[in-house]
Every structure is written in structure tokens, then in C-alpha cells.
C-alpha positions, 0 to 999 in steps of 0.5 A: 177629433178623429181624422175624418172630422179634421178632413171635414173641418179643412173641407169647410174651411176650403169651401169658405175660402172658395165662397169668399173668392167667388163673392169677391169676384161677384162684387168686382162685377157689381162695381164694374156695372155700377161704374157703367152708371157713373159720369166716369164711364163713357157709355151710350144707352139705347132703349128699344120699345116693344117692336123688337119683341115681334121683329127680333131686330135691334135698330142702329141709326148710323146716318141722318140727313146726310151726316153720320149719326148714332152709332157712327159718331158715339165716343162711348167705350160701351154700348148698352142696348136695353130691350123693354116690353110693356115698359119693363126691361126684358133684357140688356146687352153690353157691347164694347163700342169698337167691336160693335162698330166694326161688326155694323160696318161689315153688316152695312157692306154685306147685310145678308151675312148678318141677316140684317136689313138697311132701311130708312127711318126716324122723322121724315124717314131721314135716317139710315138705320140697320135692323140687326137680328138680336141673335146676331148681336150675341154673335158679335159679342162672342166672336172674339172669345176663345171658343169663337176664334177656335171655330167652335161657335154655334151658327 
């Protein structure tokens, strides 16, 4: 075996080890996602129908008939927001509930800072909801990440 052959052999072994590590990391992500779908996980799932695609908003109910409801009372650890178009999931956001609740509290106090609107909705318009622009949800998800904390997040 020549020296170059030996290097190539080490390189392919190294590539295989990296592939195995990447595969293991991906499988851990798959297990986490599967865990979200079990009774062991505390997950709230909200599914939006077609309207989001034209308005660009996600809807969060926080009060109904004078009582806290929806996002305000969930005990979940994660909030999964599924956006369907023609009954087919188009995208999904998974957010830690504590982060989402804090951002929505801020948005309720100052809706314009998020581009949000507070409206009545639901049966008999008895619910108070916040219409949150979907890009703002992405910013909520990103705001505690290092690049955001360091002020490098796009606005």
C-alpha cells in the first residue's frame, strides 16, 4: 500500500466516523420529535386552517367569556403550531411554551411592536385573541439564541 492509499483509507474511516456521529445526532432529534407525540410529553397542538396563508397571521386565544383560556392556561412545555393549506400541513413551528407566553404577554401590552393585533373571535366573538404575524413567531423562537442576544438578528 502506498502512502497516499493509507491516507485515503484513514480519510474514509474518518468520514465514516463523522457520518456515524451525524446519524446518531439525527436519530436523537427523531427520538425527541417522537417523544413529543407521546403521552409523556406535555405538548399543546394548535392547527391553523387556510386563512393564515392569506393573512400571514397565527391566532392565539388567551381569554374567553372573561376567563383565561387557550395559551394563557396551557400547562404544556411545548406549543406546536401547525399551518395547513387545503388540509395539508404546509409548515409547523415548535416553541417552548414559557418563551411563547412571555412574548405574547409583551405583544398584548404593545401589539404594534410585534405587528400584532388584538381582536375578538370565536363563537359569539366571546374570545380575545391575538393575531401574531408568522414571521414574529420565528423571531420569538430565535430571540434567546446567541446570535440574537448579540444583536445580529435580522429585523
